[in-house]
C-alpha positions in Angstrom: -137.2 108.5 -116.6 -139.2 106.2 -113.9 -138.8 102.7 -113.5 -140.3 99.4 -111.4 -137.2 96.8 -111.1 -138.5 92.7 -110.8 -136.4 90.6 -108.5 -135.9 87.2 -108.5 -138.5 85.5 -111.2 -137.2 81.9 -111.6 -139.9 80.4 -113.9 -141.8 82.7 -112.0 -144.1 83.3 -115.2 -148.0 83.7 -114.0 -147.1 85.2 -111.0 -144.2 88.5 -113.0 -147.3 89.0 -115.2 -149.9 89.8 -112.4 -147.0 91.9 -110.6 -146.5 93.3 -113.8 -150.5 94.8 -115.2 -151.4 95.3 -111.5 -147.9 98.1 -112.1 -149.9 99.4 -114.5 -148.4 98.2 -117.7 -150.5 96.9 -120.2 -149.9 94.4 -123.1 -149.8 95.9 -126.5 -148.3 93.3 -129.3 -146.8 91.1 -126.5 -144.3 93.8 -124.9 -145.5 95.8 -121.5 -146.5 99.3 -121.9 -147.0 101.4 -119.4 -149.6 104.6 -119.8 -146.8 107.6 -117.5 -144.4 106.0 -119.8 -142.1 104.4 -116.8 -140.1 101.1 -117.6 -139.9 97.8 -116.5 -135.9 96.4 -115.0 -135.1 93.2 -113.5 -132.4 91.5 -111.1 -131.7 88.5 -112.8 -131.9 84.6 -112.5 -135.4 84.9 -114.9 -135.1 80.7 -115.1 -134.7 78.0 -112.8 -136.1 76.7 -110.2 -139.5 77.1 -111.3 -143.1 75.8 -114.5 -141.7 78.3 -116.7 -138.3 79.6 -117.2 -138.1 78.9 -120.8 -141.6 81.7 -121.2 -139.9 84.6 -118.7 -137.2 84.5 -120.8 -139.6 84.3 -124.2 -140.2 88.0 -122.8 -137.9 89.1 -121.8 -136.5 88.3 -125.5 -139.2 90.4 -127.5 -139.1 93.1 -124.8 -134.3 93.0 -125.9 -136.2 93.0 -129.4 -138.1 95.9 -129.4 -135.3 98.3 -127.6 -136.8 98.0 -124.0 -135.2 95.6 -121.8 -133.2 96.6 -118.6 -132.6 93.5 -117.3 -128.9 92.3 -115.0 -127.9 89.3 -116.0 -127.4 86.2 -112.5 -125.3 83.3 -111.6 -128.5 81.1 -113.0 -128.2 82.9 -116.4 -124.4 82.3 -117.1 -124.9 78.6 -116.2 -127.4 78.6 -119.1 -125.5 80.6 -121.2 -122.4 77.9 -120.4 -124.4 75.3 -121.0 -126.1 76.8 -123.9 -122.4 76.6 -124.9 -120.7 72.9 -124.8 -119.6 73.5 -121.3 -120.0 71.3 -118.6 -122.1 72.5 -116.4 -124.0 69.8 -113.5 -128.1 70.6 -114.0 -128.6 70.8 -110.5 -129.9 74.4 -108.0 -133.1 74.2 -111.4 -130.9 74.4 -114.3 -132.1 70.5 -114.8 -135.5 72.2 -115.2 -135.0 75.0 -117.4 -133.5 72.8 -119.7 -136.1 69.2 -119.3 -138.5 72.2 -121.1 -135.6 72.7 -123.0 -135.3 68.9 -124.4 -139.4 69.0 -124.5 -139.0 70.8 -127.6 -138.8 69.8 -131.3 -135.1 69.4 -132.2 -135.5 72.9 -134.7 -137.2 75.1 -132.1 -134.7 73.9 -129.1 -131.8 75.1 -131.6 -134.0 78.5 -132.6 -134.4 79.1 -128.5 -130.4 78.0 -128.1 -129.7 80.3 -130.5 -131.3 83.3 -128.9 -130.6 82.9 -125.7 -127.0 83.8 -126.3 -127.6 86.3 -128.7 -129.9 87.3 -125.4 -127.7 86.6 -122.7 -123.9 88.4 -124.7 -125.9 91.2 -125.1 -126.1 92.4 -121.5 -124.3 94.3 -119.5 -123.0 93.5 -116.4 -125.4 96.6 -114.4 -127.2 98.9 -115.1 -127.1 102.4 -113.8 -129.8 103.4 -114.7 -129.8 106.6 -113.2 -127.6 108.6 -111.6 -129.0 107.3 -108.0 -130.2 104.0 -109.6 -128.3 101.5 -109.8 -129.5 97.7 -110.9 -127.5 94.4 -110.8 -128.2 90.6 -109.9 -126.2 90.2 -106.4 -124.5 93.2 -105.2 -121.8 95.5 -106.5 -119.4 98.0 -104.3 -119.5 101.2 -104.6 -115.4 101.7 -105.3 -116.4 99.0 -109.3 -119.2 101.3 -109.5 -117.7 102.8 -113.3 -114.7 100.6 -114.0 -113.4 98.6 -116.3 -115.2 95.3 -115.8 -112.4 92.6 -114.7 -112.7 89.5 -112.8 -113.6 90.5 -109.2 -116.4 92.5 -110.0 -118.2 89.8 -112.2 -118.2 88.0 -109.8 -119.3 89.8 -107.2 -122.5 91.3 -109.2 -123.1 87.4 -109.7 -123.1 85.6 -106.6 -122.5 88.7 -104.0 -119.9 88.6 -101.2 -118.4 84.8 -101.0 -116.4 83.5 -98.1 -116.1 79.6 -99.7 -118.0 78.6 -96.7 -121.5 77.3 -95.8 -123.8 77.0 -93.9 -125.2 73.2 -92.9 -127.6 73.1 -94.7 -125.1 73.8 -98.3 -126.2 76.7 -98.6 -123.0 79.3 -99.4 -122.0 81.7 -95.9 -122.6 84.9 -97.5 -120.7 88.8 -96.2 -122.9 92.1 -95.7 -121.3 94.0 -98.4 -124.5 96.2 -97.3 -123.3 97.3 -94.5 -120.3 98.7 -95.2 -122.0 100.1 -98.4 -121.3 104.2 -98.2 -122.4 105.4 -102.5 -124.3 107.7 -102.7 -126.8 105.3 -105.7 -129.5 103.1 -104.8 -127.7 99.7 -105.7 -131.0 98.1 -105.8 -130.1 94.0 -105.9 -131.6 90.1 -105.6 -129.6 86.5 -105.2 -130.6 86.4 -101.9 -134.3 85.3 -100.4 -135.5 87.1 -98.2 -138.8 87.1 -96.5 -139.2 91.2 -97.2 -137.1 93.6 -99.3 -133.9 94.2 -97.2 -133.2 97.6 -97.1 -129.1 98.5 -95.3 -127.1 102.0 -96.4 -127.7 103.0 -100.5 -129.0 99.5 -101.0 -132.7 96.7 -101.0 -132.8 93.6 -101.6 -135.6 92.6 -103.5 -135.8 88.9 -103.7 -138.2 87.8 -101.9 -138.5 84.0 -102.8 -141.6 84.3 -105.0 -139.9 80.2 -106.5 -139.5 79.0 -103.5 -143.1 80.1 -101.8 -142.6 84.3 -101.0 -144.1 87.0 -103.5 -141.7 88.3 -106.4 -141.8 92.4 -105.7 -140.6 95.9 -107.8 -139.3 98.0 -106.5 -141.1 102.2 -108.0 -139.2 104.5 -108.5 -137.9 107.2 -107.4 -141.2 106.5 -105.3 -139.1 104.3 -103.2 -143.0 101.8 -102.8 -142.7 98.0 -102.2 -145.5 96.5 -105.0 -145.6 93.1 -104.7 -148.2 89.1 -106.0 -147.6 86.1 -104.1 -146.0 83.2 -105.0 -148.5 79.7 -107.2 -145.5 78.1 -105.8 -145.5 75.7 -102.6 -143.3 78.0 -99.4 -139.8 76.5 -98.0 -139.4 78.4 -95.1 -135.3 76.8 -94.9 -134.9 79.0 -97.6 -134.4 82.3 -97.5 -131.9 84.6 -95.6 -132.1 86.1 -92.1 -129.4 89.5 -92.4 -127.7 89.7 -89.3 
């Protein structure tokens, strides 16, 4: 099976549709279909910060219903889940935009969307091993975690990456470079940390190229290892991009 793995979308629905079509898919009954039988996969964080989070999620719901969704949840997915479960969650870091969209729906539609999102999230695996040599996860996965039973450390790592507990002067968290030490054989395709161009290191590649911050929306074609991108329609925010040491 061949896959096209798409980076963090963050509500950039128009860019997502443009990228899917550029990858050679067409839509049949609202679902993306490729003439060569390729499949889409996603590194998570479909929502927050961008203008059309609900539209992105509705497409993912339809793909899940059709049994063709390969989506690894991210930290923003988890936060929206906790919000819809009624947990105390701060409406920050773009969640406030998704919630505002949701609150703009009629009450009946709000309940329907919330219930569908809870169902959506609860059905997602922490990561997808799509082939022996391909793993799709949101923020990363150490080689010793691959294939192991889920535990709190693994969940935190997959959602947030290597947390150091320190912060940059602008408030961004300082993250450890787990990919620099990765020695596993499967390719780990991930996102979470916006970079100006896809970052390849060992058998890992970060494809979050900051679409919502004015960069690009990126797909990695596997096994070809080809990069496909569309430019963002959002305002450029250069301070949002990470520089690897």
